[in-house]
C-alpha positions in Angstrom: -29.6 45.2 22.1 -27.9 42.9 19.6 -28.1 39.2 20.0 -25.1 37.0 19.3 -25.9 33.5 17.9 -23.3 30.8 17.5 -23.6 27.2 16.5 -23.5 24.4 19.0 -20.0 23.3 20.1 -17.7 21.6 21.0 -15.0 24.2 20.5 -11.2 23.6 20.6 -8.7 26.3 21.5 -5.9 26.0 18.9 -3.2 28.5 17.8 -2.4 26.8 14.5 -4.0 28.2 11.4 -4.7 26.0 8.4 -2.0 27.8 6.4 0.6 27.2 9.2 -0.3 23.5 9.4 0.2 23.1 5.6 3.6 24.8 5.9 4.5 22.4 8.8 3.5 19.5 6.5 5.7 20.8 3.8 8.6 21.1 6.2 8.1 17.5 7.3 7.7 16.2 3.7 10.8 18.0 2.4 13.4 15.4 3.6 11.1 12.6 2.2 10.9 14.4 -1.1 14.7 14.8 -1.2 15.2 11.1 -0.3 12.7 10.1 -3.1 14.8 12.1 -5.5 18.0 10.4 -4.2 16.6 6.9 -4.2 14.7 7.0 -7.5 16.8 9.5 -9.4 20.4 10.0 -8.2 21.1 6.3 -7.4 19.9 5.1 -10.8 21.9 7.8 -12.5 25.1 6.9 -10.7 24.6 3.3 -11.7 24.0 4.2 -15.3 20.4 3.0 -15.5 18.9 6.5 -16.3 20.0 9.7 -18.1 20.9 13.0 -16.5 17.4 14.3 -17.3 15.9 11.1 -16.0 17.6 11.7 -12.7 15.2 14.6 -12.1 12.1 12.6 -13.1 11.1 11.8 -9.4 10.9 15.5 -8.7 8.8 16.0 -11.8 6.6 13.1 -10.7 5.9 14.8 -7.4 5.5 18.4 -8.7 3.2 17.5 -11.6 0.2 16.2 -9.6 0.6 19.2 -7.2 0.2 21.6 -10.1 -2.6 19.5 -11.6 -4.6 19.5 -8.4 -4.3 23.3 -8.1 -5.5 23.6 -11.8 -8.4 21.2 -11.2 -9.6 23.1 -8.1 -9.3 26.5 -9.8 -11.3 25.3 -12.8 -14.0 23.9 -10.5 -14.1 27.1 -8.5 -14.4 29.2 -11.6 -17.3 27.1 -12.8 -19.3 26.4 -9.6 -18.0 28.6 -6.8 -18.1 32.0 -8.4 -20.0 33.6 -5.5 -17.9 32.3 -2.7 -14.6 33.6 -3.7 -14.0 37.0 -5.2 -10.6 36.3 -6.7 -8.6 33.2 -7.6 -6.0 34.3 -5.1 -8.5 34.2 -2.3 -9.5 30.7 -3.3 -6.0 29.4 -3.6 -5.2 30.7 -0.1 -8.2 28.9 1.4 -8.0 25.7 -0.6 -4.3 24.4 -0.3 -4.8 22.3 -3.4 -1.2 21.5 -3.8 -1.0 19.3 -0.7 -3.2 16.4 -2.0 -1.1 16.5 -5.2 2.2 16.2 -3.4 0.8 13.3 -1.4 -0.5 11.6 -4.5 2.9 11.8 -6.2 4.6 10.3 -3.1 2.3 7.3 -2.7 2.2 6.1 -6.4 4.6 3.7 -8.2 7.4 5.6 -10.0 6.5 3.9 -13.3 3.0 5.4 -13.4 2.7 7.4 -16.7 2.6 11.1 -16.1 -0.6 11.4 -18.1 -2.3 8.9 -15.7 -0.9 10.8 -12.7 -2.5 14.0 -14.0 -5.8 12.2 -14.4 -5.5 10.9 -10.9 -4.8 14.4 -9.6 -8.0 15.7 -11.2 -10.0 12.7 -9.7 -8.4 13.4 -6.3 -9.3 17.1 -6.3 -12.7 17.1 -7.9 -14.2 13.8 -6.7 -12.3 13.4 -3.5 -12.5 17.0 -2.4 -14.4 19.7 -4.4 -17.7 17.7 -4.8 -17.9 17.6 -1.0 -17.6 21.4 -0.8 -13.9 21.9 -0.9 -11.3 22.2 1.8 -12.6 21.1 5.2 -15.7 19.4 3.9 -14.4 16.3 2.2 -15.2 12.9 3.8 -12.3 10.9 2.2 -8.6 11.7 2.0 -8.3 13.2 -1.6 -4.9 11.8 -2.3 -6.0 8.3 -1.4 -9.1 8.6 -3.6 -6.8 9.5 -6.6 -4.4 6.7 -5.8 -7.2 4.1 -5.5 -8.5 5.2 -8.9 -5.1 4.9 -10.6 -4.1 1.6 -9.0 -7.5 0.0 -9.8 -8.0 1.3 -13.3 -4.4 1.3 -14.6 -2.6 -1.4 -12.6 -1.7 -3.4 -15.8 -0.3 -0.3 -17.5 1.9 0.5 -14.4 3.1 -3.1 -14.2 4.0 -3.3 -17.8 6.1 -0.1 -17.2 8.0 -1.6 -14.3 5.6 -1.3 -11.4 7.1 0.0 -8.1 10.8 -0.6 -9.1 12.9 2.2 -10.3 15.3 1.7 -13.2 18.2 0.6 -10.9 16.0 -1.8 -8.9 14.7 -3.4 -12.1 18.3 -4.5 -12.8 19.2 -5.6 -9.3 16.1 -7.0 -7.5 14.4 -10.2 -8.5 10.7 -9.8 -7.6 8.5 -7.0 -6.5 7.9 -5.1 -3.2 8.5 -6.8 0.1 4.8 -7.2 0.9 4.1 -8.7 -2.6 6.9 -11.1 -2.0 5.4 -12.0 1.4 2.0 -12.6 -0.3 3.8 -15.0 -2.6 5.2 -16.7 0.5 1.7 -17.3 1.9 2.2 -14.2 4.2 4.7 -15.9 6.5 8.2 -17.0 5.8 11.7 -17.0 7.1 14.0 -14.0 7.5 15.9 -15.4 4.5 12.9 -15.3 2.2 11.1 -12.1 3.4 14.0 -9.7 4.4 17.3 -10.8 2.9 16.2 -10.4 -0.8 16.2 -6.6 0.1 19.1 -6.5 2.5 18.3 -6.4 6.2 15.9 -4.6 8.5 18.2 -1.6 8.6 17.6 -1.2 4.9 13.8 -1.4 5.5 14.1 1.3 8.2 16.2 3.6 6.0 13.9 3.1 3.0 16.3 1.6 0.4 13.7 -1.0 -0.5 11.2 -1.1 -3.4 8.0 0.8 -2.9 6.0 3.9 -3.8 8.0 7.0 -4.7 8.2 8.6 -1.2 6.8 6.2 1.4 9.6 3.7 2.0 11.7 5.5 4.6 10.4 4.8 8.1 13.3 6.8 9.5 12.2 10.0 7.8 8.5 9.3 8.6 9.5 9.0 12.3 11.4 12.3 12.2 8.4 13.9 10.4 6.1 12.5 13.1 8.2 14.0 15.9 8.3 17.4 14.2 4.5 17.4 13.4 3.7 16.3 17.0 5.9 19.0 18.5 4.2 21.7 16.3 0.8 20.2 17.1 0.1 19.7 13.4 -1.1 16.1 13.6 -3.1 14.0 16.1 -0.3 11.8 17.4 -2.5 9.3 19.1 -3.7 8.0 15.8 -0.2 7.3 14.5 1.0 5.7 17.7 -2.0 3.4 18.2 -2.2 2.5 14.5 1.5 1.3 14.4 1.2 -0.3 17.8 -1.8 -2.3 16.8 -0.2 -3.6 13.7 2.9 -4.5 15.7 0.9 -6.3 18.4 -1.2 -8.3 16.0 1.7 -9.3 13.7 3.6 -10.3 16.9 0.9 -12.8 17.6 1.3 -14.2 14.1 5.1 -14.2 14.3 5.4 -15.7 17.8 2.9 -18.5 17.2 5.1 -19.5 14.2 8.5 -19.0 15.9 9.4 -16.0 13.7 10.5 -13.5 16.4 10.3 -9.8 16.6 11.8 -9.2 13.2 8.5 -10.3 11.6 6.6 -7.5 13.4 9.2 -4.9 12.4 9.0 -6.2 8.8 5.3 -5.3 8.7 5.9 -2.0 10.4 8.6 -0.9 7.9 7.0 -2.3 4.8 4.3 -1.1 2.5 4.1 2.5 3.4 2.6 1.8 6.9 4.7 4.5 8.6 3.9 7.1 5.9 0.2 6.3 6.1 0.2 6.4 9.9 2.0 9.7 10.1 0.7 11.7 7.1 -2.5 10.1 5.7 -4.4 8.7 8.7 -3.9 12.0 10.6 -5.5 14.3 8.0 -7.3 16.8 10.2 -10.3 16.9 8.0 -10.9 13.1 7.6 -9.9 11.9 11.1 -11.6 12.1 14.5 -11.4 15.2 16.7 -11.8 13.7 20.1 -9.0 11.9 22.0 -11.0 8.7 22.6 -12.1 8.8 19.0 -8.5 9.1 17.8 -7.5 6.0 19.8 -10.4 4.0 18.5 -9.6 5.2 15.0 -6.0 4.0 15.2 -7.1 0.7 16.6 -9.5 0.0 13.8 -7.0 1.1 11.2 -4.4 -1.4 12.6 -7.0 -4.2 12.7 -8.1 -3.6 9.2 -4.6 -3.4 7.8 -3.6 -6.7 9.4 -6.8 -8.4 8.2 -6.2 -7.2 4.7 -2.6 -8.2 4.7 -3.1 -11.7 6.0 -6.6 -12.7 5.0 -7.0 -11.2 1.5 -5.1 -11.3 -1.7 -4.2 -7.7 -1.3 -0.7 -7.4 0.4 -0.8 -3.7 1.3 -3.9 -2.7 3.3 -3.0 0.9 4.4 -4.8 2.8 1.6 -7.9 0.7 1.8 -8.0 0.8 5.6 -7.8 4.6 5.8 -10.5 5.1 3.1 -12.8 2.6 4.9 -12.4 4.2 8.2 -13.0 7.7 6.7 -16.6 6.6 6.3 -17.0 5.8 10.0 -15.6 9.0 11.5 -19.0 10.4 12.5 -19.7 7.2 14.6 -16.3 7.2 16.2 -16.5 10.9 17.1 -20.0 10.3 18.7 -18.4 7.7 21.0 -15.5 10.0 21.7 -17.8 13.0 22.4 -19.7 11.0 25.0 -16.5 9.7 26.6 -15.3 13.3 27.2 -18.0 13.6 29.9 -18.7 10.0 30.9 -15.5 8.0 30.5 -17.3 4.8 31.4 -19.1 4.9 28.0 -15.7 4.4 26.4 -14.4 1.6 28.6 -16.5 -1.2 27.0 -15.6 -0.2 23.4 -11.9 -0.2 24.3 -12.2 -3.6 26.0 -14.0 -5.1 23.1 -11.5 -3.8 20.6 -8.5 -4.9 22.5 -10.0 -8.3 23.0 -10.7 -8.4 19.3 -7.0 -7.5 18.6 -5.8 -10.4 20.7 -8.3 -13.0 19.4 -7.8 -12.2 15.8 -4.1 -12.0 16.1 -4.0 -15.4 17.7 -6.4 -16.8 15.1 -4.3 -15.6 12.2 -1.2 -16.9 13.8 -2.8 -20.3 14.4 -3.8 -20.4 10.8 -0.2 -20.7 9.7 1.1 -22.9 12.4 0.8 -26.1 10.3 2.4 -24.4 7.3 5.9 -25.6 6.3 7.9 -22.4 6.1 10.6 -24.1 4.0 10.6 -22.0 0.8 11.1 -25.3 -1.2 7.7 -26.6 0.0 4.5 -25.0 -1.3 1.4 -26.2 0.5 -0.8 -24.6 -2.2 0.6 -26.8 -5.0 -0.7 -30.2 -5.9 0.1 -32.7 -8.7 -3.1 -34.2 -10.0 -1.5 -36.4 -12.6 1.7 -36.8 -14.5 2.5 -39.0 -17.5 5.8 -39.7 -19.3 6.0 -40.5 -23.0 9.6 -40.9 -24.2 11.3 -37.6 -23.2 8.1 -35.7 -22.8 6.4 -35.3 -19.3 2.9 -33.9 -19.0 1.8 -32.5 -15.7 -1.7 -31.7 -14.5 -1.4 -29.6 -11.4 -3.3 -27.1 -9.2 -2.1 -24.0 -7.5 -3.9 -21.6 -5.2 -5.2 -18.5 -7.0 -7.3 -15.5 -6.0 -10.7 -17.3 -6.0 -9.7 -20.9 -5.6 -7.4 -23.4 -7.2 -6.0 -22.9 -10.7 -5.7 -26.0 -12.7 -3.2 -26.2 -15.5 -1.4 -28.6 -17.8 2.3 -28.2 -18.3 4.4 -30.1 -20.8 8.1 -30.4 -20.3 10.7 -32.1 -22.6 14.4 -32.4 -21.7 14.1 -29.8 -19.0 12.4 -27.2 -21.2 8.7 -26.2 -20.8 7.0 -26.6 -24.1 3.5 -25.4 -23.1 1.4 -24.2 -20.2 -2.4 -24.4 -20.6 -4.9 -23.3 -18.0 -7.6 -25.8 -17.7 -9.7 -24.3 -14.9 -9.7 -20.9 -13.2 -12.3 -18.9 -11.4 -10.4 -15.7 -11.0 -12.2 -12.6 -12.4 -8.8 -11.0 -13.1 -7.6 -13.7 -15.5 -8.5 -11.6 -18.6 -5.9 -9.1 -17.4 -3.3 -11.9 -17.3 -4.2 -12.9 -20.9 -4.1 -9.3 -22.2 -0.6 -9.0 -20.7 0.5 -12.3 -22.3 1.8 -13.3 -18.9 2.0 -17.0 -19.6 4.1 -16.4 -22.7 6.3 -14.2 -20.6 6.8 -17.0 -18.1 7.6 -19.5 -20.8 10.1 -17.1 -22.5 11.8 -16.4 -19.2 11.6 -19.9 -17.7 15.3 -19.9 -17.0 14.9 -17.0 -14.6 11.4 -17.3 -13.3 12.2 -15.8 -9.9 13.0 -12.4 -11.5 9.6 -12.3 -13.4 7.5 -9.7 -11.6 3.8 -10.3 -10.8 1.1 -8.1 -12.3 0.0 -5.2 -10.0 -3.7 -5.4 -9.4 -3.7 -9.2 -10.2 -1.0 -10.1 -7.8 -2.5 -13.3 -6.5 -3.5 -14.7 -9.9 -0.2 -13.9 -11.6 1.7 -15.1 -8.6 -0.2 -18.4 -8.6 0.7 -19.0 -12.3 4.3 -18.2 -11.6 4.5 -20.5 -8.6 2.7 -23.3 -10.5 5.5 -23.3 -13.1 8.3 -23.0 -10.6 6.9 -25.9 -8.5 6.4 -28.1 -11.6 10.0 -27.5 -12.8 11.3 -28.3 -9.3 9.4 -31.6 -9.3 10.7 -32.4 -12.8 14.3 -31.7 -11.8 13.9 -34.1 -8.9 12.2 -36.9 -10.6 13.2 -36.6 -14.3 16.2 -34.4 -14.5 19.6 -35.8 -15.2 
């Protein structure tokens, strides 16, 4: 008599196959891809900021990494997985390599050079996926691994090309993405300073604001969420709890500073949060399988995102939060597995986490209570000394940077900045500022400083230098201007 052996459970009854789930993902992504084409291709073409061929560049930007990921996986399989797959066709059916590539194209800035996008696709497929054993075995979300590599290693190149702004936005928007702008405003600010430079909250919801290629439309992400939930393609609890946690914690910050509900909606609709919550955090391979684990996972994602946005120089937070939590899935699933049989074991973790949400939200909100939200007053700027000789005024000032105060000397004569010299700075990213000749750029464009973009990857440092010059010119105009 034959014996049948099977590995230890748990088992989940589920009708969806991997192939069907990938098709559902493509259906949900299709409107987002079309909108990315419209926003970054058609609109610039209609306004004369790109050519007819340039209009189709966003589609090329998305298709290229999809092809590159497939090529990378096929090469890896040919070299190292010869015995597991008889033909390339069998491997392609089982690997679904194009999905991480599409996601990578959607979460990158439009001005990322194609050559760098291709390199990031190879990193995403090989390091983020194949080295772990291929589809179903990877610990980290492959697309996020590729994006992290690109944004870390090539931030200066991307910034010099125009950053997140498409060709039309470069001509019409002064500044960078909404969250970078919020970072420049010490994370909190008025509706006029945070929202109105980009229109209104309806524009945020529709997605006509600056951002990555395909992650700006909260409306389309919401529609995708509904479709993927109905078809049981994603774990909806993760998305709902993630967004709800960010909303609750940012509500604490906003209400304690008299900012209202719009402030929480600003954080929900900005920075690809909705896209990350719907498409990236719910990756079936790198997210918890148990219901309780999914709720805890969403909670911790929301907490990490808020902490990164408000307490670090990095204004985004979604990418880093998801990759960080990917490492802890096995712990979360252990808690979730126990809770399936003894719910009491999950009560304490839930109480602790929700208490943490409330306390941290209140602490962050209290941090900004004494901050003057008037955009004309910068609490991070201080005049150490100023001397006047004839028509020349020399300022020694400090401005908050990434690792502390930046001290600089600025010389102004008859309303024109003659020089700006950095006397003290502890920021490790300052060499990137120097290689980009950012100070020279500020001096050359001193008549329109608000339109000078910060440098991606060195946002806090470049923003501090820009604010230092703006604040000094404001003081000069008040005390020495005619």
